[in-house]
N, C-alpha and C positions, 0 to 999 in steps of 0.2 A: 478314209476307210483307211484301217491304224496300219504298220508294217505289219503288225503279228499277224493278222488277219491274212494283209496281204502273202507272207510268206508262209504263211498254212494254207492258203488257197493254190500256193503255188507247189506245194510242197508233195498236195495229195495229187495233182494235174499230173506232176510226174511219176507218181510213184502208180498212177491208171497205166498210164500208157509205157509203160515197165512191164507191170502186169499185164496187160493186151500180147506187145510183144513174145512177150517168153511161152504164153498160151497159144500163141496167134501159131506161130517159128513149129512150134511141138503139135500142135495140129497137123500142120501143112509136113512136119517130118512123119509123121508117124497111119497119113492118112492116102500116102503115098500120090500128094497129088500136083503137078505142079504150079508153078506161080503161072505160066503162063496160061495153062487151061481153067484154073482158078479164076485168072483176070477176063478171060472171052462168057468163062460162065455168071460173071454177076456184073459183068459189061462194064467194068474198068480196064484203065488201060497198067502192063504190067509192071509201071513204076511206081501205080499206085499199090500197089501188092506189097512191091521192089520198099516204099515207103511208110506201108504197115510192118514190115516185118524187123526194120532197120529201125524203127519205133519214130520215125518223123512224121509224120501222122496219124489220125484212127480216123477210122469208115464212119462218113455219112447213118444215121438212123434206116435206113432204105438198104445199103448195102450193105450193110453188119447184117440185116436182116438175109441179105442170100447167101451171106459166107455163112453163116449157121449151117442155112439148108440146104449148102455144098459140103462144106463141113461133118454134116451132122452130129452138129456141138448146138447147145444152148447160147447167147446174148450173156447171160447168166458169168455164164463158167468164163467163158472168151475173157468179156469185161473182169473179173477175181470177184463176183459176187456171191460166185459156191465153189468146191469143187468136186 
């Protein structure tokens, strides 16, 4: 893989996390749900939710599905694929 491809992949990954982080934080803030409540509802630790908020990690597909159900948003929205 060329260095240009690696750089493009890295930039895409960073942008994806940043987009998810911003939208996830907005949904938590405006949805009125606390991190501990969301963690319990989707079956992950509060630390996982904190990591998603801080942009340190992304949820698995199963967890993303549950987060979307609880927050009443689409995965496409959270991932920045739609507005």
